[in-house]
C-alpha positions in Angstrom: -0.2 -0.2 0.1 1.4 3.6 -0.6 2.2 5.6 1.7 2.0 8.9 -0.3 -1.7 10.2 0.4 -1.2 9.3 4.2 1.9 11.9 4.4 -0.6 14.6 3.7 -1.0 14.3 7.3 1.1 16.0 9.3 1.4 13.7 12.2 2.1 11.6 9.1 4.9 13.8 8.1 6.0 14.1 11.3 6.3 10.7 12.5 8.3 10.1 9.0 10.9 12.5 9.4 11.4 11.4 13.6 12.2 8.3 11.9 14.4 9.6 9.7 16.5 11.9 11.5 15.4 11.4 15.7 16.0 7.3 15.0 18.3 7.8 12.6 16.9 5.1 10.4 18.0 3.4 6.8 15.8 5.0 4.1 14.9 1.0 3.8 14.3 0.7 7.2 11.8 4.0 7.1 10.3 2.7 4.0 9.6 -0.5 5.9 8.0 1.6 9.3 5.6 3.3 7.0 4.3 0.6 4.5 3.2 -1.0 8.1 1.6 1.9 9.1 0.0 2.5 5.7 -1.9 -0.6 6.3 -3.8 0.2 9.1 -4.1 3.3 8.3 -6.0 1.8 5.2 -8.0 -0.6 6.8 -9.1 2.4 9.5 -10.1 4.2 6.5 -12.1 2.1 5.0 -14.3 1.7 8.4 -14.4 5.3 9.4 -11.7 5.3 12.1 -9.6 8.2 13.5 -5.9 6.2 14.2 -5.8 8.6 17.1 -9.0 7.2 19.0 -8.5 3.4 18.1 -9.2 1.0 20.2 -7.3 -2.1 20.9 -10.5 -4.4 19.9 -10.1 -2.3 16.6 -6.1 -2.7 16.5 -6.8 -6.9 17.3 -9.3 -6.4 14.6 -7.2 -5.3 11.8 -4.4 -8.4 12.5 -7.6 -10.9 12.2 -8.1 -9.4 9.0 -4.4 -9.6 8.1 -4.5 -13.4 9.2 -7.8 -13.8 6.6 -5.7 -12.0 4.2 -2.8 -15.1 4.6 -0.5 -13.1 6.0 2.0 -14.7 7.5 2.3 -15.5 11.6 5.5 -13.7 10.4 4.4 -10.6 8.5 2.5 -10.0 11.2 4.4 -9.9 13.8 6.5 -7.4 11.7 3.2 -5.6 11.5 2.5 -5.4 15.2 6.0 -3.9 15.6 6.1 -1.3 13.1 1.9 -0.4 14.6 3.7 -0.8 18.1 6.0 2.1 17.2 3.9 4.3 15.8 1.4 4.6 18.6 4.8 4.7 20.7 5.7 7.8 19.0 1.8 9.3 19.5 2.3 8.8 23.0 5.6 10.3 22.5 4.1 13.5 20.9 1.6 13.8 23.3 -1.0 13.2 20.2 -3.0 10.6 23.0 -2.5 10.0 26.6 -2.2 6.1 26.8 -1.1 3.8 24.1 -4.0 0.9 22.6 -1.1 -1.3 21.3 -0.1 -1.9 24.9 -1.8 -4.8 25.3 -1.7 -6.1 21.6 0.0 -9.5 21.2 1.9 -10.7 18.4 0.6 -13.4 16.8 3.4 -16.1 17.6 6.0 -17.4 14.6 7.2 -20.8 13.8 4.3 -22.2 15.8 3.2 -26.1 14.6 -0.6 -26.4 14.6 -1.6 -29.6 16.7 -3.1 -32.0 15.2 -7.7 -32.1 14.7 -9.4 -35.0 15.8 -12.3 -35.9 14.1 -15.7 -36.2 15.6 -15.3 -39.8 14.5 -11.7 -40.5 16.0 -13.3 -38.7 19.1 -15.9 -41.3 19.5 -13.1 -44.4 18.1 -11.0 -43.4 21.9 -14.4 -43.4 24.2 -15.7 -46.2 22.9 -12.0 -47.9 23.4 -12.5 -47.7 27.0 -12.9 -51.1 28.8 -16.0 -49.7 31.3 -15.2 -52.9 33.2 -11.9 -52.3 34.4 -11.8 -50.3 37.6 -10.5 -46.9 35.6 -12.9 -47.5 32.9 -15.9 -44.9 34.0 -12.8 -42.9 35.1 -10.9 -42.4 32.3 -14.6 -42.0 29.7 -15.6 -39.3 32.4 -12.1 -37.6 32.4 -12.1 -37.9 28.8 -15.2 -36.9 27.8 -15.0 -34.0 30.7 -11.9 -33.1 28.8 -13.0 -32.6 25.2 -17.0 -31.2 25.6 -16.0 -28.6 27.8 -12.2 -27.9 26.0 -10.8 -27.8 29.6 -6.4 -27.7 29.7 -5.1 -30.2 31.5 -3.9 -28.3 34.4 -7.7 -27.7 34.5 -8.3 -31.2 35.2 -6.4 -32.3 37.5 -7.0 -29.1 39.4 -11.6 -30.2 38.8 -13.3 -29.9 42.0 -16.4 -31.8 43.3 -17.6 -28.1 45.0 -17.2 -26.3 41.5 -19.5 -28.7 39.2 -22.8 -28.0 39.1 -24.3 -31.1 37.1 -28.0 -30.4 37.8 -27.0 -26.6 35.2 -24.8 -28.5 33.5 -21.8 -26.1 34.2 -18.8 -26.5 35.4 -16.3 -23.9 37.3 -12.9 -23.8 36.8 -9.5 -21.6 37.8 -7.5 -21.3 34.4 -4.6 -19.1 33.6 -3.5 -15.9 35.7 -5.9 -17.5 38.5 -8.8 -16.5 36.6 -11.8 -18.5 37.0 -15.1 -18.9 34.0 -18.0 -20.3 34.0 -17.5 -23.7 31.1 -21.0 -25.5 30.4 -21.3 -28.8 30.5 -22.5 -31.6 27.8 -25.0 -34.4 28.8 -22.6 -36.8 27.7 -19.9 -35.1 30.1 -22.9 -34.9 33.2 -23.6 -38.5 32.7 -20.0 -40.0 32.7 -19.7 -38.2 35.8 -22.5 -39.7 37.3 -21.2 -43.0 36.6 -17.6 -41.9 37.3 -18.9 -40.6 40.9 -20.4 -44.3 41.6 -17.4 -45.7 41.5 -15.3 -43.3 43.0 -17.9 -42.8 46.7 -16.4 -46.6 47.1 -12.9 -45.6 47.3 -10.8 -45.0 50.1 -9.6 -41.3 49.7 -6.1 -39.8 50.9 -6.8 -36.9 53.3 -6.9 -33.5 50.9 -7.7 -35.2 47.9 -11.8 -35.4 48.8 -12.7 -32.5 46.5 -10.9 -33.2 43.8 -12.9 -34.7 41.5 -10.8 -37.4 39.4 -8.7 -39.7 40.9 -6.2 -42.3 41.2 -5.7 -45.9 42.6 -4.5 -44.7 45.8 -7.0 -42.0 46.5 -5.0 -38.9 45.4 -5.4 -36.5 42.2 -4.6 -37.6 39.0 -0.9 -36.1 37.8 -0.4 -34.3 34.3 1.7 -37.2 33.5 -0.9 -39.7 33.9 -3.6 -38.1 32.0 -0.7 -38.2 28.8 -0.4 -41.8 29.2 -3.9 -42.7 29.4 -5.1 -40.6 26.2 -1.6 -42.2 24.7 -3.0 -45.7 25.7 -7.1 -45.3 24.3 -5.0 -43.7 20.8 -3.6 -46.9 20.1 -6.9 -48.8 21.4 -8.5 -46.9 18.8 -6.0 -47.4 16.1 -5.5 -44.1 16.1 -2.2 -42.5 15.1 -2.2 -39.2 15.1 0.4 -37.6 17.8 -2.0 -36.4 20.3 -1.9 -35.6 23.9 -4.5 -33.7 26.3 -4.2 -30.5 23.9 -5.7 -32.3 21.3 -8.5 -32.8 22.7 -8.6 -28.4 23.9 -7.5 -27.8 19.6 -10.3 -30.2 18.4 -13.1 -28.8 20.8 -12.2 -25.3 19.7 -12.4 -26.4 15.8 -15.4 -28.5 16.0 -17.0 -25.3 17.1 -15.5 -23.3 14.6 -16.6 -25.5 11.5 -20.5 -25.2 13.5 -20.7 -21.6 12.9 -20.1 -21.0 16.6 -19.2 -17.3 17.7 -15.3 -16.9 17.9 -16.0 -14.9 21.3 -17.9 -17.5 22.2 -15.1 -19.7 21.3 -13.2 -17.2 23.4 -14.7 -17.2 26.7 -15.0 -21.4 26.4 -11.7 -21.6 26.3 -10.1 -19.1 28.5 -8.3 -17.2 26.3 -6.8 -13.2 27.5 -6.6 -12.2 24.1 -9.0 -13.1 20.5 -6.1 -13.2 19.2 -4.8 -16.5 20.3 -8.1 -18.1 20.2 -7.9 -16.8 16.0 -4.8 -18.3 15.5 -5.3 -21.7 17.8 -8.7 -22.2 15.9 -7.5 -21.7 12.6 -9.3 -23.6 10.5 -12.0 -21.6 8.2 -10.6 -18.3 7.5 -14.0 -17.6 5.5 -15.9 -18.3 8.1 -14.1 -16.5 10.3 -14.1 -13.1 8.6 -17.9 -13.9 7.8 -18.7 -14.1 11.7 -16.8 -10.8 12.0 -18.3 -8.4 9.4 -21.6 -9.6 10.7 -21.1 -8.9 14.1 -18.7 -5.8 13.9 -20.9 -2.7 15.4 -19.8 -0.6 12.1 -21.8 -2.7 10.4 -25.0 -2.9 12.2 -28.4 -1.6 10.6 -26.6 -1.7 7.2 
C-alpha cells in the first residue's frame, strides 16, 4: 500500500521525519515502518476509524483481517512491531495519553499447529475404553470432560467436585492467571461423571484429596503425566496413529465449534483466552467463516 496519500497528514509526515532524523534509520527501514502504518491507516480508513481514537479491540480486528488475507505469522508480527512503534511516537508527541497497543499481542511465529481429531476419532477413543476395569468409568468421564469442555490438562487435574453444577450442566474452573470461568457441560459429560461418582464413592480417599473429581487408585488426584499416558494408550486401542495429547482434545473441541458456526467470542470465553487473537490463531481452520463472523457482528456494520 502506498504511503504517499497519508503523508499529507502532518502527524504522519512528522513520524517520517522522526524515523529519519531522531532514530537515524536507513531509508529502507523507514519505508518498512511507513508501509506497516499505511496498512493500518488503509484498514481504518475503510471503516471510518480515526487512528488517534483507535481501541485495542479495533487493532485486534485489524490483525484478524491480516490473517484472513493469508499474511504469514512472521509478517503479522513485523506489522505489529511497526504499529506499536507508531503509537509510541503518538504518545511521545502527546497526541495520545494512553497507548492502545500496549496489550496488543504479536502472533507466535514458527508455531506448529497441533493435530485435530475428527468427531469419529473422538468417539473411537471414548468407545475404546473398557468400562469393566476399575478405571474405566473414570477414564471415560475424564476424556469426555476434557473434550466437551475444552479444558487445559491442568484445569482437568485440579477440577473440584464443589465446582460442578451438574443439574445446571455447568462447571467452574480456575484457568491461567488464576482467573475463574464458567463452562457449559454436555449432557454426555454430566452422564459420565454420574457413572464415575458411583465408583469414586466406594474408594478410600487420601486426606486432602476429598474434593478433587478425578483420582488415581491410591485416592490422590491424577497427575498430568498419567493423563498423557491414558490418552496415548486409548489412542493405540482405538487405532489412532496421530500424535495426540490432552491439548489435542482442547484444540479439536475449539475447531469443531468453529466449523459448526460458533461465534469466535464465545469460543474465546469457553477456552479462557485473554486475547481473541490467541483464539483466532488457535482455531485457524475456516478463515472464510471467521471473516464472515467479524463482518456480521462488527458494530460498524449493524443496521446496514
